[in-house]
C-alpha positions in Angstrom: 153.9 139.2 187.5 151.4 136.9 185.8 153.0 133.8 184.2 151.7 133.0 180.7 150.8 129.4 180.4 152.9 127.6 177.8 150.1 125.1 177.0 148.1 128.0 175.6 150.8 129.0 173.2 150.8 127.1 169.9 154.2 126.0 168.5 155.2 128.3 165.6 154.1 127.1 162.2 157.7 127.1 160.9 158.4 124.1 163.1 156.4 121.4 161.4 156.7 118.1 163.2 158.5 115.8 163.1 161.3 118.1 161.8 163.2 118.4 165.2 165.8 115.9 165.7 165.9 114.6 169.3 169.7 114.2 169.1 170.3 117.7 167.7 173.4 119.3 169.1 172.8 122.4 171.2 176.1 124.2 170.5 176.6 126.2 167.3 178.7 124.1 165.0 180.5 127.2 163.6 183.5 127.6 166.0 185.7 129.6 163.7 186.6 132.0 166.6 186.8 129.3 169.3 190.5 129.9 169.8 190.4 133.7 169.6 192.6 135.2 172.3 189.8 137.5 173.5 187.6 134.5 174.3 190.4 132.8 176.3 190.3 135.9 178.7 186.7 135.1 179.6 187.7 132.1 181.7 190.2 134.2 183.6 187.6 136.8 184.8 186.8 137.0 188.5 184.2 139.8 188.5 181.5 141.3 186.3 183.6 144.4 185.7 186.2 142.4 183.8 183.5 140.7 181.8 182.2 144.1 180.7 185.7 145.1 179.5 185.9 142.0 177.4 182.4 142.7 176.2 183.5 146.2 175.0 186.5 144.7 173.2 184.3 142.1 171.5 182.0 144.9 170.3 184.9 146.9 168.9 186.3 143.9 167.0 182.9 142.6 165.8 183.5 139.3 167.7 180.4 139.8 169.7 178.2 139.2 166.6 179.6 135.7 166.2 176.9 133.5 167.9 179.4 131.1 169.5 181.5 133.9 170.9 178.4 135.7 172.2 177.3 132.4 173.9 180.6 132.2 175.8 180.0 135.7 177.2 176.4 134.9 178.2 177.6 131.7 179.9 180.1 133.6 182.0 177.6 136.3 182.9 174.8 133.9 183.9 176.5 130.8 185.3 179.9 131.8 186.6 180.7 132.0 190.4 179.9 135.7 190.1 176.7 135.7 188.1 174.8 138.8 187.2 171.5 137.9 185.5 170.6 141.6 184.9 173.8 142.0 182.9 173.3 138.6 181.2 169.9 139.7 180.1 171.2 143.0 178.7 173.9 141.1 176.8 171.4 138.6 175.5 169.1 141.4 174.2 172.0 142.8 172.2 172.7 139.5 170.3 171.1 139.7 166.9 170.7 135.9 166.4 171.3 134.0 169.6 171.9 130.3 169.0 170.1 127.5 170.9 172.8 127.1 173.4 172.5 130.8 174.4 168.7 130.5 174.8 169.2 127.4 177.0 171.8 129.1 179.0 169.6 132.0 179.9 166.6 129.7 180.6 168.8 127.5 182.9 170.1 130.6 184.8 166.7 131.9 185.5 165.4 128.5 186.5 168.0 128.4 189.3 167.4 132.0 190.3 165.0 133.7 192.7 162.9 134.6 189.6 162.2 131.2 187.9 159.1 132.5 186.1 161.4 134.5 183.9 162.6 131.2 182.4 159.1 130.6 181.1 159.0 134.1 179.5 162.3 133.5 177.8 161.1 130.2 176.5 158.0 131.9 175.0 160.3 134.4 173.2 162.4 131.5 172.0 159.4 129.8 170.4 158.6 132.8 168.4 162.0 134.4 167.7 164.4 131.5 167.3 164.8 129.3 164.2 166.0 126.5 166.5 163.6 124.1 168.1 163.7 123.3 171.9 165.9 120.3 172.5 166.6 117.7 175.2 168.6 120.3 177.1 165.9 123.0 177.1 163.1 121.0 178.8 164.9 119.9 182.0 165.5 123.6 182.8 161.9 124.5 182.0 160.7 121.7 184.2 163.0 122.8 187.0 161.4 126.3 186.8 158.0 124.8 187.0 159.1 122.8 190.0 160.4 125.9 191.8 157.1 127.7 191.1 155.1 124.5 191.9 153.1 125.2 188.8 151.5 121.8 188.2 149.5 122.8 185.1 152.5 124.4 183.5 154.7 121.4 184.2 152.1 119.1 182.7 152.1 121.3 179.6 155.9 120.8 179.3 155.4 117.1 179.7 153.0 117.1 176.8 155.4 119.1 174.7 158.2 116.6 175.5 156.1 113.8 174.1 155.1 115.8 171.1 158.6 116.5 170.0 159.6 112.8 170.4 161.7 113.3 173.6 159.5 111.2 175.8 162.2 108.5 176.4 165.0 110.9 177.3 166.0 109.8 180.8 167.4 113.2 181.8 164.0 114.8 181.1 162.1 112.0 182.8 164.2 112.3 185.9 163.4 116.0 186.0 159.7 115.2 185.7 159.9 112.8 188.7 161.2 115.7 190.8 158.7 118.1 189.4 155.6 116.0 190.2 157.0 115.2 193.7 157.6 118.9 194.3 153.9 119.6 193.4 152.7 116.9 195.8 151.8 114.5 193.0 153.8 111.4 194.1 151.5 109.1 192.2 152.3 110.9 188.9 156.0 111.0 189.7 156.0 107.2 190.3 154.1 106.6 187.1 156.9 108.5 185.2 159.5 106.4 187.1 158.0 103.0 186.2 157.7 103.9 182.6 161.3 105.0 182.1 162.7 102.5 179.5 166.2 102.4 180.9 166.5 103.9 184.4 169.9 105.2 185.6 171.0 105.7 189.2 169.6 109.3 189.0 166.2 107.9 188.2 166.2 105.7 191.4 167.7 108.6 193.4 165.0 111.0 192.2 162.2 108.6 193.2 163.7 107.6 196.6 164.2 111.3 197.4 160.6 112.1 196.3 159.2 109.4 198.6 161.3 110.7 201.5 160.3 114.3 201.0 156.7 113.4 200.4 156.4 111.7 203.8 156.6 108.1 202.5 159.8 106.8 204.1 158.6 103.2 204.0 158.2 103.3 200.2 161.6 104.9 199.9 163.3 102.0 201.7 161.3 99.4 199.7 162.5 101.1 196.5 166.1 101.0 197.7 165.7 97.2 198.2 164.2 96.9 194.7 167.1 98.8 193.4 169.4 96.2 194.9 167.6 93.4 193.1 167.9 95.3 189.8 171.7 95.4 190.2 171.8 99.1 190.1 174.8 100.4 192.1 173.8 103.1 194.5 175.9 106.2 195.0 176.3 108.7 197.8 173.1 110.5 196.8 171.2 107.3 197.1 172.4 106.7 200.6 171.6 110.2 201.7 168.0 109.5 200.7 167.9 106.1 202.4 169.4 107.6 205.6 166.8 110.3 205.5 164.1 107.7 205.3 165.5 105.9 208.3 165.6 109.1 210.2 161.9 109.9 209.4 160.9 106.3 210.5 163.2 106.5 213.5 164.5 103.1 212.3 167.7 102.8 214.2 168.5 99.2 213.3 168.1 99.6 209.6 170.0 103.0 209.7 172.9 101.3 211.4 172.8 98.6 208.7 172.9 101.3 206.0 176.0 102.8 207.7 177.8 99.5 207.6 176.6 98.9 204.0 178.2 102.2 203.0 181.5 101.1 204.6 181.4 97.6 203.1 180.6 98.8 199.6 183.1 101.7 199.8 180.6 104.2 198.7 182.5 107.4 198.6 182.0 109.3 201.8 181.4 113.0 201.5 180.5 115.7 204.0 176.9 115.5 202.9 176.7 111.8 203.4 178.4 112.0 206.8 175.9 114.7 207.8 173.0 112.5 206.7 174.4 109.7 209.0 174.7 112.1 211.9 171.1 113.3 211.3 169.9 109.7 211.2 171.6 108.8 214.5 170.4 111.9 216.3 166.8 111.5 215.1 166.8 107.8 216.1 167.9 108.9 219.6 171.4 107.4 219.5 173.6 110.5 220.2 176.4 108.2 221.3 176.8 106.8 217.8 176.4 110.3 216.4 179.2 111.6 218.6 181.6 108.7 217.6 180.9 109.5 214.0 181.3 113.3 214.6 184.6 112.8 216.3 185.9 110.8 213.3 184.8 113.2 210.6 187.8 114.8 208.9 185.7 117.8 207.8 182.8 119.4 209.6 180.5 122.3 208.5 177.8 124.2 210.2 175.3 121.4 209.5 177.5 118.9 211.3 177.7 121.1 214.4 174.0 122.0 214.5 173.0 118.4 214.0 174.9 117.4 217.1 173.6 120.4 219.0 170.0 119.5 218.2 170.6 115.9 219.0 171.7 116.6 222.5 168.9 119.1 223.0 166.2 116.6 221.9 167.3 114.1 224.6 167.4 116.8 227.3 171.2 117.1 227.6 171.1 120.9 227.4 174.5 121.3 229.0 176.1 119.2 226.2 174.1 121.1 223.6 175.4 124.4 225.0 178.9 122.9 225.0 178.6 122.1 221.3 177.4 125.6 220.7 180.2 127.2 222.6 182.8 125.0 220.8 181.5 125.9 217.3 184.2 127.6 215.2 181.6 129.9 213.7 178.5 130.8 215.6 176.5 132.2 212.7 172.7 132.7 212.8 172.1 129.1 211.7 173.8 127.9 214.9 171.8 130.3 217.1 168.6 129.2 215.3 169.4 125.6 215.9 169.7 126.0 219.7 166.8 128.4 220.0 164.6 126.1 218.0 165.7 123.1 220.0 164.8 124.7 223.3 161.5 125.8 221.9 160.5 122.5 220.4 161.6 120.5 223.5 159.3 122.5 225.8 161.9 124.9 227.1 160.4 128.2 226.0 162.0 130.3 228.8 165.5 129.1 227.8 164.7 129.8 224.2 163.9 133.4 225.1 167.0 133.8 227.2 169.1 132.6 224.3 167.3 135.1 222.0 168.3 137.9 224.4 171.9 136.6 224.3 171.8 136.8 220.5 170.7 140.4 220.7 173.5 141.3 223.0 176.2 139.3 221.2 176.0 141.2 217.9 177.8 138.3 216.2 174.7 137.5 214.2 171.4 139.2 213.2 168.1 137.5 213.8 166.4 136.2 210.6 163.0 134.8 209.8 163.8 131.4 211.3 164.9 133.0 214.5 161.8 135.1 214.8 159.5 132.2 214.0 161.0 130.1 216.8 161.1 133.0 219.3 157.4 133.8 218.6 156.5 130.2 219.2 158.3 130.4 222.6 156.5 133.6 223.4 153.2 131.8 222.6 154.0 129.0 225.0 154.9 131.4 227.9 152.2 134.0 227.1 155.0 136.6 226.7 153.0 139.1 224.6 155.3 142.0 225.3 158.2 140.3 223.7 156.0 138.9 220.9 154.7 142.4 220.2 158.3 143.8 220.2 159.2 141.2 217.6 156.2 142.3 215.5 157.5 145.9 215.6 161.0 144.7 214.9 159.8 143.0 211.7 158.2 146.2 210.5 161.3 148.4 211.4 163.6 146.0 209.6 161.5 146.1 206.5 161.1 142.3 206.6 158.5 140.9 204.3 155.6 139.4 206.3 155.6 136.0 204.6 153.3 133.1 205.4 155.7 131.7 208.1 155.9 134.9 210.0 152.2 135.6 209.6 151.3 132.2 210.9 153.6 132.6 213.9 152.3 136.1 214.8 148.7 135.0 214.6 149.5 132.0 216.8 151.4 134.1 219.3 148.6 136.8 219.7 145.9 134.1 220.0 147.7 132.2 222.7 148.6 135.4 224.5 144.9 136.3 224.6 144.7 139.2 222.1 142.4 137.9 219.4 141.9 141.3 217.9 145.6 141.7 217.1 145.7 138.3 215.6 142.8 139.2 213.3 144.5 142.5 212.5 147.6 140.6 211.3 145.5 138.1 209.4 143.6 140.8 207.5 146.8 142.9 206.9 148.5 140.3 204.5 147.4 139.8 200.9 148.9 136.3 200.4 147.5 133.7 202.8 148.5 130.1 202.4 146.6 127.2 204.0 148.6 127.5 207.2 147.7 131.1 207.7 144.0 130.3 207.3 144.4 127.3 209.6 146.1 129.3 212.3 143.4 131.9 212.3 140.7 129.2 212.5 142.5 127.7 215.4 142.7 131.1 217.1 139.0 131.7 216.8 138.4 128.1 218.1 140.6 128.5 221.2 138.8 131.8 222.1 135.4 130.1 221.9 134.3 131.7 218.6 133.4 128.4 216.9 130.8 129.8 214.5 133.2 132.5 213.4 135.8 129.8 212.8 133.3 127.9 210.6 132.5 131.1 208.7 136.2 131.7 208.1 136.5 128.2 206.8 133.8 129.0 204.3 135.7 132.2 203.3 138.8 130.1 202.8 136.9 128.0 200.2 135.7 131.2 198.4 139.4 132.2 198.1 140.2 128.9 196.5 142.6 127.8 199.3 142.4 124.0 199.7 142.2 122.9 203.3 144.6 120.3 204.6 144.7 117.9 207.6 145.7 120.7 210.0 142.7 122.9 208.8 140.3 120.0 209.6 141.8 119.4 213.0 141.2 123.1 213.8 137.7 123.2 212.4 136.7 120.1 214.3 138.0 121.6 217.5 135.9 124.7 216.8 132.8 122.5 216.5 133.7 120.7 219.8 134.1 124.0 221.7 130.7 125.3 220.8 128.9 122.0 220.9 128.1 121.8 217.1 127.8 118.0 216.9 126.0 117.8 213.5 128.4 120.3 211.9 131.3 118.3 213.3 129.9 115.1 211.8 129.4 116.9 208.4 133.0 118.2 208.3 134.4 114.8 209.3 132.4 112.9 206.7 133.3 115.4 204.0 137.1 115.3 204.6 137.8 112.5 202.1 134.7 112.6 199.9 134.7 116.3 199.2 138.3 117.5 200.0 140.4 114.5 199.4 141.9 114.6 202.9 142.1 111.3 204.6 141.1 111.5 208.3 143.9 110.7 210.6 144.2 109.9 214.3 143.9 113.6 215.4 140.7 113.9 213.5 139.2 110.8 215.1 140.3 112.2 218.5 138.5 115.4 217.7 135.3 113.5 216.8 135.5 111.5 220.0 135.9 114.8 221.9 132.9 116.3 220.0 130.6 113.3 220.7 131.9 112.8 224.3 131.3 116.5 225.3 127.8 116.2 224.0 127.2 113.1 226.2 127.1 110.7 223.2 129.6 108.3 224.8 128.2 105.2 223.2 128.6 106.7 219.7 132.1 107.8 220.6 133.0 104.3 221.6 131.5 102.9 218.3 133.6 105.4 216.4 136.8 104.2 218.1 135.9 100.6 217.3 135.4 101.4 213.6 138.7 103.4 213.2 140.8 102.1 210.3 143.9 102.5 212.3 144.8 101.6 215.9 143.5 104.3 218.3 146.3 106.5 219.6 146.7 107.9 223.1 145.0 111.1 222.0 141.8 109.2 221.2 141.6 107.4 224.5 142.5 110.7 226.2 139.6 112.4 224.6 137.2 109.7 225.8 138.7 109.8 229.3 138.1 113.6 229.3 134.5 113.1 228.3 134.0 110.5 231.1 135.2 113.2 233.5 132.5 115.6 232.4 129.7 113.0 232.5 131.1 111.1 235.6 131.1 107.7 233.8 133.4 105.7 236.1 133.2 102.3 234.2 134.0 103.8 230.8 136.7 106.0 232.3 138.5 102.9 233.7 138.4 101.3 230.3 139.8 104.4 228.6 142.4 104.9 231.2 143.5 101.3 230.9 144.0 101.6 227.2 145.8 104.9 227.6 148.2 103.6 230.2 148.9 100.5 228.0 150.0 102.8 225.2 151.8 105.3 227.4 152.8 103.6 230.7 154.5 106.8 231.9 151.5 109.0 231.4 150.9 110.4 234.9 148.1 112.5 233.6 145.9 109.5 233.0 146.2 108.5 236.7 145.5 112.0 237.8 142.4 112.3 235.7 141.0 108.9 236.8 141.8 109.7 240.4 139.7 112.9 240.1 136.8 110.9 238.7 137.0 108.5 241.6 137.1 111.4 244.0 134.0 113.0 242.5 132.3 109.6 242.9 133.4 109.3 246.5 135.6 106.2 245.8 138.4 107.2 248.1 139.8 103.7 248.4 140.5 103.7 244.7 142.0 107.2 244.9 144.4 105.9 247.5 145.1 102.8 245.4 146.0 105.0 242.4 148.3 107.1 244.5 150.1 104.1 245.8 150.4 102.6 242.3 152.0 105.9 241.0 154.5 105.7 243.9 155.3 102.1 243.2 156.0 102.6 239.5 157.9 105.8 240.2 155.6 108.2 238.5 155.7 111.8 239.6 153.3 114.5 238.5 154.9 117.5 236.8 155.0 120.3 239.4 152.5 123.1 238.7 154.1 126.4 237.6 152.4 129.7 236.8 154.1 132.4 234.7 153.4 136.1 234.2 155.2 138.6 232.0 155.9 142.0 233.3 157.9 144.6 231.3 159.2 141.9 229.0 160.4 139.6 231.7 158.7 136.3 232.5 158.4 135.5 236.2 157.6 131.9 237.3 155.9 130.7 240.5 155.6 127.3 242.1 153.2 126.5 245.0 154.3 128.2 248.2 157.2 129.8 246.3 159.5 132.1 248.4 162.3 132.5 245.9 161.1 135.6 244.1 163.0 138.8 245.0 159.6 140.5 245.8 158.4 137.5 247.9 157.6 139.7 250.9 155.5 142.2 248.9 153.7 139.3 247.1 152.7 137.6 250.3 151.6 140.9 251.9 149.4 141.5 248.9 148.1 137.9 249.1 147.1 138.5 252.8 145.3 141.6 251.7 143.5 139.6 248.9 142.4 136.9 251.4 141.1 139.5 253.9 139.1 141.3 251.2 137.7 138.0 249.9 136.5 137.0 253.3 134.6 140.3 253.6 132.4 139.3 250.7 131.7 135.8 252.0 134.3 133.8 250.1 134.9 130.3 251.5 137.8 128.2 250.1 136.6 125.2 248.2 138.4 122.4 250.2 137.2 119.7 248.0 140.1 120.4 245.6 142.5 119.2 248.3 141.0 115.8 248.2 141.8 115.2 244.6 145.0 114.2 243.0 145.8 117.6 241.6 148.8 119.8 241.7 149.0 120.2 245.5 147.7 116.8 246.5 149.3 116.5 250.0 149.2 120.1 251.2 147.0 121.3 254.0 143.9 123.5 253.7 145.8 126.7 254.0 147.9 125.7 251.0 144.9 126.7 248.8 146.1 130.3 249.3 149.6 129.4 248.2 148.7 128.0 244.8 151.0 129.3 242.0 148.1 131.0 240.2 147.3 133.1 243.3 150.9 134.1 243.8 151.1 135.1 240.2 147.9 137.2 240.5 149.3 138.9 243.6 152.5 139.7 241.8 150.6 141.0 238.8 148.6 143.4 241.1 151.7 144.9 242.6 153.7 145.0 239.4 151.4 146.3 236.7 149.3 149.4 236.1 145.6 149.6 236.7 144.9 149.6 233.0 147.2 146.7 232.1 145.7 143.2 231.9 147.2 140.5 234.1 148.1 137.5 231.8 149.0 134.3 233.6 149.9 130.9 232.0 149.7 127.7 234.0 151.5 124.6 232.8 148.8 122.3 234.4 145.1 122.8 234.8 143.8 125.5 237.1 141.9 124.2 240.1 138.4 125.3 240.7 139.2 127.4 243.8 141.8 129.4 241.9 139.3 129.8 239.1 136.8 131.3 241.6 139.4 133.5 243.3 140.5 134.9 239.9 136.9 135.9 239.1 136.4 137.6 242.5 139.8 139.4 242.4 138.9 140.7 239.0 135.8 142.2 240.5 137.3 143.5 243.8 140.3 145.2 242.1 138.6 146.2 238.9 141.3 144.4 236.8 141.3 142.3 233.7 142.8 138.9 234.4 143.6 136.3 231.7 144.4 132.9 233.2 145.3 130.3 230.7 146.0 126.6 231.1 148.9 125.6 228.8 148.5 121.9 229.6 145.8 120.6 231.8 145.7 116.9 231.1 149.3 116.9 229.9 149.8 113.8 227.7 146.6 113.1 225.8 145.6 116.7 225.5 149.0 117.7 224.3 149.0 115.1 221.5 145.3 115.9 220.7 145.7 119.6 220.3 149.4 119.8 219.4 148.8 121.2 215.9 145.9 123.5 216.8 146.7 124.3 220.5 143.0 124.7 220.7 141.7 125.6 224.1 138.2 126.3 225.3 137.7 129.9 226.4 135.3 130.8 229.2 134.4 134.5 229.3 133.0 135.9 232.6 132.0 139.5 232.4 131.7 141.2 235.8 129.1 144.0 235.6 130.0 146.4 234.3 133.6 147.2 235.0 136.0 144.3 234.8 136.5 141.1 232.9 138.3 137.9 233.7 139.1 135.6 230.8 139.7 132.1 232.1 141.1 129.7 229.5 140.9 126.0 230.4 141.4 122.8 228.5 137.8 121.9 228.8 137.5 118.5 230.3 138.5 119.7 233.7 135.9 122.5 234.1 133.5 120.3 235.9 135.5 121.0 239.0 134.8 124.8 238.9 132.3 126.3 241.2 130.8 129.8 241.2 128.9 131.7 243.8 126.3 134.3 242.9 123.4 135.5 245.1 124.6 133.0 247.7 124.0 130.1 245.4 126.6 127.6 244.2 126.7 126.7 240.6 128.5 123.6 239.4 130.2 124.1 236.1 129.4 120.6 235.0 126.0 122.2 234.1 127.8 124.3 231.5 125.0 124.6 229.0 122.6 125.8 231.7 124.9 128.7 232.5 124.0 130.3 229.2 120.5 131.0 230.7 121.8 132.4 234.1 120.3 135.8 234.7 121.7 138.0 237.4 121.9 141.8 237.7 125.4 141.8 239.0 126.9 138.8 237.1 126.5 138.0 233.5 128.2 134.9 232.3 128.8 134.1 228.7 130.1 130.6 228.3 131.5 129.6 225.0 132.3 125.9 224.6 
């Protein structure tokens, strides 16, 4: 329903300013029937049916036509523990002359309902039908409705009306305006209201502190708290909840601990909400021990208390303890299930998240909701589990769940990462309402599949639809430019971020620009950009430069980038791996040995490579030389068959990959045939039908030999194979592409029957070799491949 804009409605002529009195009393002064016995029964009602009986009695006796008596009935119908707004509206429409209190009651009820725009419509009726003028109780409810709707223009109109009717100094109204502006993302305007309040109360300070915390400015929130102390304003429990939330967002454990002691010293009344805020602060600061001590002392615990502890244990990797908390919970409602599923998914345990989702389905103690499905779809995306992801899509339809922006974004992300771009586009075009995150997810999907120009076109369409891009959108569009080598377009988008769109470039955007310049061979310009950054370069920036050095074999600059990266993240084994590969390509084997020894000395171990494949909704995982699978004999028999068939067409293993510090660094030559990718491919061939694609996800980068084998197997067996790297250079790439999960897609079409889609994280592809017509093509010459002509092999490389 369209919402009329109050600022376009003139105040009725009958209300000539400054007639209204700011201190006018809302209640009707005529309380002749205040002590009527029928009215005393209203407070004793426990359901709407009883109210209707009293309503009928009031109509019979004529009591209903007394404005004060009618207002009592409206209040019970709209604001009681058993509210019925439909009934309240019907009662209201029967009142011949509702008083101001009655109007305000209905406006207030709708402002707190799921239909806040109705508050605005009631207000417009009030302006034209009521002899009373809006008072200081009316506007806070209207401003609340505007906050819920995030209608900045409408809220500003109410602000102007407040000033016009001489209520501009009312602290209650001004506190509401602080919350309104913060909710609409206008922290600056909210702070301007705050500083201009003549006499601030504790609610004013609380509103601004909370606004800063929720607006992503925890530092400012803590500074305001300290200023509050200097102004001798005594904080209350709500103040401390905001301050603790700021500490949690900053991960400031020391100050958070001081706040805890401050609460105890000043005897600020502890409540369940405040205790939960302290629990949240400790867990987010990584001190689960302090959280557990507090948890054990709490006289009262609710679902928030239990789930906070559960998530705290999961975040530090203590999954047994998290499961123990879950099992001990007195009430395992859907919020508890969601907390554990989300914790597993966000902590890089997607398989455990899916197992828990299956347990939820079997338990029948709770029903999956939107939050459950969003987390589960994210886990499906990480594992490439498209069967389950597709089942969830069908479940959403069968349950009649509204495909809101959260679910839409998750479905698009899942389909894109599972390799089905067409289904992602279908979901995107099927929804009418698309927020900035839906658009951004689709742009990211096009980028990761190598359709950079289509991503840019979609960005333009987003502008046409009046959707303002945010920081995530620009990360995705810059990644799209990187993948198709659009250097000038990337520069343009980067330069327009702040000037045209008001989005300040962050570390991720600089990392993307370094990646764009580095891939194009503009290493000097990339270094200059890093030197001019207004903030300290993060690991993702140096990682992008290190990746570019891999492509262009710049050993000197690679050493500098790796040094900076290791200084920021000493435990980043990926940096050592990548530099070792660069040394190996340059023939510097003494330095390769030196790096290996250094890793052993500092206790760094590379994450073991693991390939996963989904068959009939079950995710199967393989390690190098894995014998643990129930079908191991059949898998190895199929692998022997594959090797024999490869040899008949002249395939020779690329032994160079055994010399580099990659997944299987110490294995012998024959171990090339035992790589996890090859085992997953063999399992896929024996477990899926001829028409089914074989989708494999690798947690590390795919080596060049496996890349070549996948291409040849696709041709020999006439099968579609999708081989995707989830993390190739784990640490810097993960932080660089965390929001977008953008990956380069290399499409290789085998004429004319089969297709293999090999998804790699990009900087590693210089290790890939292809053989066609007896020649060997080095994939470091990627741009030259676009001109390769062969009657049996057509390669379409999208960077």
